[in-house]
C-alpha positions as protocol buffer text, in pm:
chain_id: "A"
residue {
  index: 1
  type: MET
  ca { x: 3556 y: 1768 z: 4307 }
}
residue {
  index: 2
  type: GLY
  ca { x: 3714 y: 1583 z: 4018 }
}
residue {
  index: 3
  type: TYR
  ca { x: 3531 y: 1322 z: 3809 }
}
residue {
  index: 4
  type: GLU
  ca { x: 3666 y: 1027 z: 3616 }
}
residue {
  index: 5
  type: THR
  ca { x: 3424 y: 1029 z: 3324 }
}
residue {
  index: 6
  type: LEU
  ca { x: 3303 y: 1389 z: 3293 }
}
residue {
  index: 7
  type: ILE
  ca { x: 3421 y: 1744 z: 3321 }
}
residue {
  index: 8
  type: LEU
  ca { x: 3232 y: 1990 z: 3544 }
}
residue {
  index: 9
  type: THR
  ca { x: 3279 y: 2366 z: 3497 }
}
residue {
  index: 10
  type: ARG
  ca { x: 3094 y: 2671 z: 3622 }
}
residue {
  index: 11
  type: GLU
  ca { x: 3042 y: 2988 z: 3418 }
}
residue {
  index: 12
  type: GLU
  ca { x: 2840 y: 3289 z: 3520 }
}
residue {
  index: 13
  type: SER
  ca { x: 2505 y: 3156 z: 3651 }
}
residue {
  index: 14
  type: TYR
  ca { x: 2523 y: 2808 z: 3497 }
}
residue {
  index: 15
  type: ALA
  ca { x: 2732 y: 2492 z: 3504 }
}
residue {
  index: 16
  type: VAL
  ca { x: 2843 y: 2268 z: 3219 }
}
residue {
  index: 17
  type: ILE
  ca { x: 2870 y: 1889 z: 3253 }
}
residue {
  index: 18
  type: THR
  ca { x: 3072 y: 1743 z: 2968 }
}
residue {
  index: 19
  type: LEU
  ca { x: 3049 y: 1367 z: 2920 }
}
residue {
  index: 20
  type: ASN
  ca { x: 3410 y: 1269 z: 2861 }
}
residue {
  index: 21
  type: ARG
  ca { x: 3467 y: 908 z: 2755 }
}
residue {
  index: 22
  type: PRO
  ca { x: 3605 y: 938 z: 2403 }
}
residue {
  index: 23
  type: PRO
  ca { x: 3551 y: 849 z: 2131 }
}
residue {
  index: 24
  type: ALA
  ca { x: 3177 y: 788 z: 2185 }
}
residue {
  index: 25
  type: ASN
  ca { x: 3126 y: 914 z: 2544 }
}
residue {
  index: 26
  type: ALA
  ca { x: 2969 y: 574 z: 2604 }
}
residue {
  index: 27
  type: ILE
  ca { x: 2777 y: 504 z: 2924 }
}
residue {
  index: 28
  type: ASN
  ca { x: 2927 y: 277 z: 3189 }
}
residue {
  index: 29
  type: GLU
  ca { x: 2856 y: 249 z: 3561 }
}
residue {
  index: 30
  type: GLN
  ca { x: 3123 y: 504 z: 3654 }
}
residue {
  index: 31
  type: LEU
  ca { x: 2975 y: 766 z: 3417 }
}
residue {
  index: 32
  type: VAL
  ca { x: 2630 y: 722 z: 3569 }
}
residue {
  index: 33
  type: ARG
  ca { x: 2772 y: 751 z: 3922 }
}
residue {
  index: 34
  type: ASP
  ca { x: 2976 y: 1060 z: 3827 }
}
residue {
  index: 35
  type: LEU
  ca { x: 2666 y: 1218 z: 3673 }
}
residue {
  index: 36
  type: ASP
  ca { x: 2467 y: 1151 z: 3988 }
}
residue {
  index: 37
  type: ALA
  ca { x: 2742 y: 1301 z: 4209 }
}
residue {
  index: 38
  type: ALA
  ca { x: 2768 y: 1609 z: 3987 }
}
residue {
  index: 39
  type: LEU
  ca { x: 2394 y: 1668 z: 4012 }
}
residue {
  index: 40
  type: THR
  ca { x: 2421 y: 1646 z: 4388 }
}
residue {
  index: 41
  type: GLU
  ca { x: 2699 y: 1906 z: 4386 }
}
residue {
  index: 42
  type: LEU
  ca { x: 2512 y: 2143 z: 4157 }
}
residue {
  index: 43
  type: GLU
  ca { x: 2177 y: 2109 z: 4331 }
}
residue {
  index: 44
  type: LYS
  ca { x: 2335 y: 2240 z: 4649 }
}
residue {
  index: 45
  type: ASP
  ca { x: 2509 y: 2534 z: 4479 }
}
residue {
  index: 46
  type: PRO
  ca { x: 2287 y: 2848 z: 4494 }
}
residue {
  index: 47
  type: ALA
  ca { x: 2504 y: 3024 z: 4238 }
}
residue {
  index: 48
  type: VAL
  ca { x: 2412 y: 2768 z: 3973 }
}
residue {
  index: 49
  type: LEU
  ca { x: 2073 y: 2850 z: 3825 }
}
residue {
  index: 50
  type: SER
  ca { x: 2082 y: 2608 z: 3530 }
}
residue {
  index: 51
  type: VAL
  ca { x: 2287 y: 2314 z: 3401 }
}
residue {
  index: 52
  type: ILE
  ca { x: 2407 y: 2222 z: 3053 }
}
residue {
  index: 53
  type: ILE
  ca { x: 2492 y: 1861 z: 2963 }
}
residue {
  index: 54
  type: THR
  ca { x: 2704 y: 1813 z: 2653 }
}
residue {
  index: 55
  type: GLY
  ca { x: 2953 y: 1565 z: 2513 }
}
residue {
  index: 56
  type: ALA
  ca { x: 3331 y: 1591 z: 2454 }
}
residue {
  index: 57
  type: GLY
  ca { x: 3418 y: 1632 z: 2088 }
}
residue {
  index: 58
  type: GLU
  ca { x: 3203 y: 1745 z: 1797 }
}
residue {
  index: 59
  type: ARG
  ca { x: 3090 y: 1410 z: 1648 }
}
residue {
  index: 60
  type: ILE
  ca { x: 2908 y: 1215 z: 1921 }
}
residue {
  index: 61
  type: PHE
  ca { x: 2714 y: 1355 z: 2217 }
}
residue {
  index: 62
  type: CYS
  ca { x: 2675 y: 1006 z: 2361 }
}
residue {
  index: 63
  type: GLY
  ca { x: 2663 y: 683 z: 2165 }
}
residue {
  index: 64
  type: GLY
  ca { x: 2479 y: 488 z: 2434 }
}
residue {
  index: 65
  type: ALA
  ca { x: 2594 y: 208 z: 2654 }
}
residue {
  index: 66
  type: ASP
  ca { x: 2952 y: 82 z: 2648 }
}
residue {
  index: 67
  type: LEU
  ca { x: 2865 y: -261 z: 2510 }
}
residue {
  index: 68
  type: GLY
  ca { x: 3197 y: -400 z: 2620 }
}
residue {
  index: 69
  type: SER
  ca { x: 3140 y: -340 z: 2989 }
}
residue {
  index: 70
  type: ALA
  ca { x: 2797 y: -191 z: 3072 }
}
residue {
  index: 71
  type: PHE
  ca { x: 2611 y: -524 z: 3078 }
}
residue {
  index: 72
  type: SER
  ca { x: 2886 y: -753 z: 3207 }
}
residue {
  index: 73
  type: GLY
  ca { x: 2930 y: -840 z: 3576 }
}
residue {
  index: 74
  type: GLY
  ca { x: 2728 y: -724 z: 3870 }
}
residue {
  index: 75
  type: ASN
  ca { x: 2349 y: -710 z: 3885 }
}
residue {
  index: 76
  type: LEU
  ca { x: 2207 y: -596 z: 3554 }
}
residue {
  index: 77
  type: GLU
  ca { x: 1869 y: -508 z: 3699 }
}
residue {
  index: 78
  type: GLU
  ca { x: 2026 y: -291 z: 3966 }
}
residue {
  index: 79
  type: PHE
  ca { x: 2244 y: -117 z: 3702 }
}
residue {
  index: 80
  type: LEU
  ca { x: 1935 y: -35 z: 3499 }
}
residue {
  index: 81
  type: LYS
  ca { x: 1735 y: 81 z: 3802 }
}
residue {
  index: 82
  type: PHE
  ca { x: 2018 y: 304 z: 3918 }
}
residue {
  index: 83
  type: GLY
  ca { x: 2068 y: 462 z: 3575 }
}
residue {
  index: 84
  type: THR
  ca { x: 1694 y: 510 z: 3532 }
}
residue {
  index: 85
  type: GLY
  ca { x: 1683 y: 682 z: 3870 }
}
residue {
  index: 86
  type: VAL
  ca { x: 1964 y: 920 z: 3773 }
}
residue {
  index: 87
  type: LEU
  ca { x: 1786 y: 1016 z: 3451 }
}
residue {
  index: 88
  type: ARG
  ca { x: 1463 y: 1061 z: 3642 }
}
residue {
  index: 89
  type: ARG
  ca { x: 1660 y: 1287 z: 3876 }
}
residue {
  index: 90
  type: ILE
  ca { x: 1758 y: 1500 z: 3578 }
}
residue {
  index: 91
  type: GLU
  ca { x: 1393 y: 1521 z: 3476 }
}
residue {
  index: 92
  type: ARG
  ca { x: 1296 y: 1627 z: 3828 }
}
residue {
  index: 93
  type: PHE
  ca { x: 1596 y: 1856 z: 3882 }
}
residue {
  index: 94
  type: PRO
  ca { x: 1487 y: 2185 z: 4045 }
}
residue {
  index: 95
  type: LYS
  ca { x: 1694 y: 2391 z: 3799 }
}
residue {
  index: 96
  type: PRO
  ca { x: 1657 y: 2378 z: 3421 }
}
residue {
  index: 97
  type: VAL
  ca { x: 1880 y: 2124 z: 3251 }
}
residue {
  index: 98
  type: ILE
  ca { x: 1972 y: 2185 z: 2888 }
}
residue {
  index: 99
  type: ALA
  ca { x: 2103 y: 1913 z: 2662 }
}
residue {
  index: 100
  type: ALA
  ca { x: 2357 y: 2063 z: 2421 }
}
residue {
  index: 101
  type: VAL
  ca { x: 2352 y: 1772 z: 2174 }
}
residue {
  index: 102
  type: ASN
  ca { x: 2666 y: 1854 z: 1978 }
}
residue {
  index: 103
  type: GLY
  ca { x: 2678 y: 1520 z: 1796 }
}
residue {
  index: 104
  type: HIS
  ca { x: 2483 y: 1203 z: 1747 }
}
residue {
  index: 105
  type: ALA
  ca { x: 2276 y: 1092 z: 2047 }
}
residue {
  index: 106
  type: THR
  ca { x: 2177 y: 724 z: 2017 }
}
residue {
  index: 107
  type: GLY
  ca { x: 2055 y: 466 z: 2259 }
}
residue {
  index: 108
  type: GLY
  ca { x: 2134 y: 578 z: 2613 }
}
residue {
  index: 109
  type: GLY
  ca { x: 2265 y: 909 z: 2475 }
}
residue {
  index: 110
  type: CYS
  ca { x: 1918 y: 984 z: 2339 }
}
residue {
  index: 111
  type: GLU
  ca { x: 1773 y: 883 z: 2674 }
}
residue {
  index: 112
  type: ILE
  ca { x: 2001 y: 1128 z: 2859 }
}
residue {
  index: 113
  type: ALA
  ca { x: 1901 y: 1407 z: 2621 }
}
residue {
  index: 114
  type: MET
  ca { x: 1530 y: 1333 z: 2648 }
}
residue {
  index: 115
  type: ALA
  ca { x: 1552 y: 1346 z: 3032 }
}
residue {
  index: 116
  type: CYS
  ca { x: 1673 y: 1704 z: 3008 }
}
residue {
  index: 117
  type: HIS
  ca { x: 1417 y: 1986 z: 3018 }
}
residue {
  index: 118
  type: LEU
  ca { x: 1537 y: 2157 z: 2698 }
}
residue {
  index: 119
  type: ARG
  ca { x: 1732 y: 2023 z: 2398 }
}
residue {
  index: 120
  type: ILE
  ca { x: 1949 y: 2203 z: 2140 }
}
residue {
  index: 121
  type: LEU
  ca { x: 2070 y: 1978 z: 1859 }
}
residue {
  index: 122
  type: LYS
  ca { x: 2347 y: 2027 z: 1605 }
}
residue {
  index: 123
  type: GLU
  ca { x: 2164 y: 2044 z: 1273 }
}
residue {
  index: 124
  type: THR
  ca { x: 2375 y: 1763 z: 1117 }
}
residue {
  index: 125
  type: ALA
  ca { x: 2338 y: 1532 z: 1419 }
}
residue {
  index: 126
  type: ARG
  ca { x: 2084 y: 1257 z: 1470 }
}
residue {
  index: 127
  type: MET
  ca { x: 1896 y: 1124 z: 1770 }
}
residue {
  index: 128
  type: GLY
  ca { x: 1735 y: 787 z: 1816 }
}
residue {
  index: 129
  type: GLN
  ca { x: 1657 y: 484 z: 2025 }
}
residue {
  index: 130
  type: THR
  ca { x: 1856 y: 241 z: 1814 }
}
residue {
  index: 131
  type: GLU
  ca { x: 1862 y: -52 z: 2057 }
}
residue {
  index: 132
  type: SER
  ca { x: 1628 y: -268 z: 1846 }
}
residue {
  index: 133
  type: ASN
  ca { x: 1902 y: -286 z: 1583 }
}
residue {
  index: 134
  type: LEU
  ca { x: 2094 y: -494 z: 1836 }
}
residue {
  index: 135
  type: GLY
  ca { x: 1793 y: -713 z: 1919 }
}
residue {
  index: 136
  type: ILE
  ca { x: 1735 y: -537 z: 2253 }
}
residue {
  index: 137
  type: ILE
  ca { x: 1520 y: -250 z: 2380 }
}
residue {
  index: 138
  type: PRO
  ca { x: 1590 y: 80 z: 2560 }
}
residue {
  index: 139
  type: GLY
  ca { x: 1666 y: 39 z: 2928 }
}
residue {
  index: 140
  type: TYR
  ca { x: 1694 y: 398 z: 3055 }
}
residue {
  index: 141
  type: GLY
  ca { x: 1342 y: 523 z: 2980 }
}
residue {
  index: 142
  type: GLY
  ca { x: 1340 y: 549 z: 2600 }
}
residue {
  index: 143
  type: THR
  ca { x: 1020 y: 354 z: 2555 }
}
residue {
  index: 144
  type: GLN
  ca { x: 849 y: 592 z: 2801 }
}
residue {
  index: 145
  type: ARG
  ca { x: 988 y: 935 z: 2717 }
}
residue {
  index: 146
  type: LEU
  ca { x: 987 y: 921 z: 2337 }
}
residue {
  index: 147
  type: PRO
  ca { x: 606 y: 863 z: 2315 }
}
residue {
  index: 148
  type: ARG
  ca { x: 547 y: 1136 z: 2569 }
}
residue {
  index: 149
  type: LEU
  ca { x: 758 y: 1381 z: 2364 }
}
residue {
  index: 150
  type: ILE
  ca { x: 651 y: 1307 z: 2009 }
}
residue {
  index: 151
  type: GLY
  ca { x: 338 y: 1089 z: 2035 }
}
residue {
  index: 152
  type: ARG
  ca { x: 276 y: 716 z: 2031 }
}
residue {
  index: 153
  type: THR
  ca { x: 253 y: 650 z: 1657 }
}
residue {
  index: 154
  type: LYS
  ca { x: 587 y: 795 z: 1547 }
}
residue {
  index: 155
  type: ALA
  ca { x: 756 y: 676 z: 1863 }
}
residue {
  index: 156
  type: LEU
  ca { x: 654 y: 315 z: 1798 }
}
residue {
  index: 157
  type: GLU
  ca { x: 783 y: 341 z: 1440 }
}
residue {
  index: 158
  type: PHE
  ca { x: 1120 y: 481 z: 1551 }
}
residue {
  index: 159
  type: LEU
  ca { x: 1157 y: 240 z: 1844 }
}
residue {
  index: 160
  type: ILE
  ca { x: 1078 y: -71 z: 1646 }
}
residue {
  index: 161
  type: LEU
  ca { x: 1286 y: 29 z: 1343 }
}
residue {
  index: 162
  type: GLY
  ca { x: 1575 y: 169 z: 1546 }
}
residue {
  index: 163
  type: THR
  ca { x: 1554 y: 491 z: 1346 }
}
residue {
  index: 164
  type: GLN
  ca { x: 1815 y: 765 z: 1373 }
}
residue {
  index: 165
  type: ILE
  ca { x: 1608 y: 1084 z: 1354 }
}
residue {
  index: 166
  type: PRO
  ca { x: 1766 y: 1368 z: 1145 }
}
residue {
  index: 167
  type: GLY
  ca { x: 1784 y: 1712 z: 1302 }
}
residue {
  index: 168
  type: ALA
  ca { x: 1514 y: 1871 z: 1088 }
}
residue {
  index: 169
  type: ASP
  ca { x: 1268 y: 1590 z: 1172 }
}
residue {
  index: 170
  type: ALA
  ca { x: 1356 y: 1609 z: 1540 }
}
residue {
  index: 171
  type: LEU
  ca { x: 1272 y: 1981 z: 1544 }
}
residue {
  index: 172
  type: GLN
  ca { x: 947 y: 1932 z: 1351 }
}
residue {
  index: 173
  type: LEU
  ca { x: 837 y: 1656 z: 1591 }
}
residue {
  index: 174
  type: GLY
  ca { x: 908 y: 1864 z: 1898 }
}
residue {
  index: 175
  type: LEU
  ca { x: 1189 y: 1633 z: 2016 }
}
residue {
  index: 176
  type: VAL
  ca { x: 1424 y: 1933 z: 2032 }
}
residue {
  index: 177
  type: ASN
  ca { x: 1377 y: 2305 z: 2091 }
}
residue {
  index: 178
  type: LYS
  ca { x: 1631 y: 2436 z: 1843 }
}
residue {
  index: 179
  type: LEU
  ca { x: 1886 y: 2334 z: 1581 }
}
residue {
  index: 180
  type: SER
  ca { x: 2236 y: 2481 z: 1590 }
}
residue {
  index: 181
  type: LYS
  ca { x: 2498 y: 2525 z: 1321 }
}
residue {
  index: 182
  type: GLU
  ca { x: 2825 y: 2329 z: 1332 }
}
residue {
  index: 183
  type: GLY
  ca { x: 3036 y: 2440 z: 1627 }
}
residue {
  index: 184
  type: GLU
  ca { x: 2763 y: 2656 z: 1780 }
}
residue {
  index: 185
  type: THR
  ca { x: 2562 y: 2405 z: 1984 }
}
residue {
  index: 186
  type: LEU
  ca { x: 2731 y: 2475 z: 2319 }
}
residue {
  index: 187
  type: SER
  ca { x: 2736 y: 2849 z: 2266 }
}
residue {
  index: 188
  type: ASP
  ca { x: 2365 y: 2842 z: 2185 }
}
residue {
  index: 189
  type: ALA
  ca { x: 2302 y: 2644 z: 2502 }
}
residue {
  index: 190
  type: LYS
  ca { x: 2504 y: 2894 z: 2705 }
}
residue {
  index: 191
  type: ALA
  ca { x: 2300 y: 3180 z: 2556 }
}
residue {
  index: 192
  type: LEU
  ca { x: 1983 y: 3003 z: 2665 }
}
residue {
  index: 193
  type: ALA
  ca { x: 2133 y: 2944 z: 3011 }
}
residue {
  index: 194
  type: ARG
  ca { x: 2201 y: 3316 z: 3042 }
}
residue {
  index: 195
  type: GLN
  ca { x: 1831 y: 3385 z: 2960 }
}
residue {
  index: 196
  type: LEU
  ca { x: 1724 y: 3130 z: 3221 }
}
residue {
  index: 197
  type: GLY
  ca { x: 1954 y: 3296 z: 3475 }
}
residue {
  index: 198
  type: LYS
  ca { x: 1747 y: 3612 z: 3452 }
}
residue {
  index: 199
  type: ARG
  ca { x: 1421 y: 3436 z: 3537 }
}
residue {
  index: 200
  type: ALA
  ca { x: 1273 y: 3403 z: 3885 }
}
residue {
  index: 201
  type: PRO
  ca { x: 1434 y: 3089 z: 4032 }
}
residue {
  index: 202
  type: ILE
  ca { x: 1141 y: 2992 z: 4255 }
}
residue {
  index: 203
  type: ALA
  ca { x: 886 y: 3030 z: 3976 }
}
residue {
  index: 204
  type: THR
  ca { x: 1115 y: 2826 z: 3745 }
}
residue {
  index: 205
  type: ARG
  ca { x: 1150 y: 2551 z: 4002 }
}
residue {
  index: 206
  type: LEU
  ca { x: 776 y: 2532 z: 4061 }
}
residue {
  index: 207
  type: ILE
  ca { x: 702 y: 2524 z: 3686 }
}
residue {
  index: 208
  type: LEU
  ca { x: 938 y: 2228 z: 3647 }
}
residue {
  index: 209
  type: GLN
  ca { x: 781 y: 2056 z: 3946 }
}
residue {
  index: 210
  type: VAL
  ca { x: 418 y: 2110 z: 3851 }
}
residue {
  index: 211
  type: VAL
  ca { x: 462 y: 2016 z: 3484 }
}
residue {
  index: 212
  type: ASP
  ca { x: 634 y: 1692 z: 3585 }
}
residue {
  index: 213
  type: GLU
  ca { x: 365 y: 1615 z: 3842 }
}
residue {
  index: 214
  type: GLY
  ca { x: 87 y: 1695 z: 3598 }
}
residue {
  index: 215
  type: LEU
  ca { x: 224 y: 1476 z: 3323 }
}
residue {
  index: 216
  type: ASN
  ca { x: 218 y: 1182 z: 3558 }
}
residue {
  index: 217
  type: THR
  ca { x: -136 y: 1219 z: 3686 }
}
residue {
  index: 218
  type: ASP
  ca { x: -485 y: 1316 z: 3569 }
}
residue {
  index: 219
  type: ILE
  ca { x: -567 y: 1679 z: 3490 }
}
residue {
  index: 220
  type: ASP
  ca { x: -766 y: 1738 z: 3810 }
}
residue {
  index: 221
  type: HIS
  ca { x: -469 y: 1644 z: 4025 }
}
residue {
  index: 222
  type: GLY
  ca { x: -244 y: 1848 z: 3799 }
}
residue {
  index: 223
  type: LEU
  ca { x: -466 y: 2155 z: 3835 }
}
residue {
  index: 224
  type: ALA
  ca { x: -468 y: 2115 z: 4214 }
}
residue {
  index: 225
  type: ALA
  ca { x: -87 y: 2102 z: 4208 }
}
residue {
  index: 226
  type: GLU
  ca { x: -80 y: 2416 z: 4005 }
}
residue {
  index: 227
  type: ILE
  ca { x: -305 y: 2605 z: 4247 }
}
residue {
  index: 228
  type: ARG
  ca { x: -89 y: 2500 z: 4543 }
}
residue {
  index: 229
  type: ALA
  ca { x: 225 y: 2620 z: 4361 }
}
residue {
  index: 230
  type: PHE
  ca { x: 61 y: 2945 z: 4260 }
}
residue {
  index: 231
  type: VAL
  ca { x: -39 y: 3029 z: 4619 }
}
residue {
  index: 232
  type: GLN
  ca { x: 317 y: 2942 z: 4728 }
}
residue {
  index: 233
  type: VAL
  ca { x: 495 y: 3156 z: 4471 }
}
residue {
  index: 234
  type: LEU
  ca { x: 269 y: 3454 z: 4517 }
}
residue {
  index: 235
  type: LYS
  ca { x: 406 y: 3490 z: 4870 }
}
residue {
  index: 236
  type: THR
  ca { x: 767 y: 3531 z: 4752 }
}
residue {
  index: 237
  type: GLU
  ca { x: 975 y: 3846 z: 4729 }
}
residue {
  index: 238
  type: ASP
  ca { x: 1035 y: 3764 z: 4363 }
}
residue {
  index: 239
  type: ALA
  ca { x: 663 y: 3783 z: 4294 }
}
residue {
  index: 240
  type: ALA
  ca { x: 639 y: 4123 z: 4464 }
}
residue {
  index: 241
  type: GLU
  ca { x: 938 y: 4243 z: 4265 }
}
residue {
  index: 242
  type: GLY
  ca { x: 801 y: 4110 z: 3937 }
}
residue {
  index: 243
  type: ILE
  ca { x: 464 y: 4279 z: 3985 }
}
residue {
  index: 244
  type: GLN
  ca { x: 618 y: 4604 z: 4101 }
}
residue {
  index: 245
  type: ALA
  ca { x: 859 y: 4604 z: 3804 }
}
residue {
  index: 246
  type: PHE
  ca { x: 564 y: 4551 z: 3572 }
}
residue {
  index: 247
  type: PHE
  ca { x: 383 y: 4863 z: 3696 }
}
residue {
  index: 248
  type: GLN
  ca { x: 707 y: 5060 z: 3696 }
}
residue {
  index: 249
  type: LYS
  ca { x: 783 y: 4948 z: 3344 }
}
residue {
  index: 250
  type: ARG
  ca { x: 1134 y: 4823 z: 3423 }
}
residue {
  index: 251
  type: PRO
  ca { x: 1308 y: 4487 z: 3413 }
}
residue {
  index: 252
  type: ALA
  ca { x: 1259 y: 4282 z: 3723 }
}
residue {
  index: 253
  type: GLU
  ca { x: 1560 y: 4181 z: 3938 }
}
residue {
  index: 254
  type: PHE
  ca { x: 1486 y: 3844 z: 4085 }
}
residue {
  index: 255
  type: LYS
  ca { x: 1681 y: 3712 z: 4382 }
}
residue {
  index: 256
  type: GLY
  ca { x: 1531 y: 3372 z: 4441 }
}
residue {
  index: 257
  type: LYS
  ca { x: 1355 y: 3474 z: 4759 }
}
């Protein structure tokens, strides 16, 4: 289906969602609804094994909320709850989601990137929760995800000061997985998606599920969740194939069964 604020394409075993509201790919209600609908479409597609989210253009991945319209009219609390739910859906998505951050990701743009499972950042781009510079705070999970990703101390500093984090610092802090050269961010994300496409889909899904569950509970409940998932995955055809391939010293061919 067509979307008003984003472009959805499929390539090989992955899909690419391109946020498309130039010049800053700013977030409004329609973009959030389009993103939610695209996730629904891709979750149901067995041919799509991973998803890349990127931004149109090479300067800004997403500059955050469209200040001219995002907070005007309607029920602000409902707008924030819905957007937070969509980003939580990305975080809980059963297929790996890669943020190809091909330009600056500030405010809500940083929040979208942080909700993704993996992040590749253009080396000259910056990320940050810059809302405090406007006298407001993040509203799509920035105060919760940034401390979980980089630790409380630095997160508080960046949140209160509205810091734009340079690429090298983002990599050192563990905010991103990799830095890319100019013009190579999306191609690097596609290369990672091809790698992910060769992995066992059920094992990947359960890893995503159990890590998310464990991060939101105590270690004993997390360990119990891991055991349940291990017993489940060991019964799959993919597990039998992976173990057989190991003994036969050949690459495994996983089928998601």
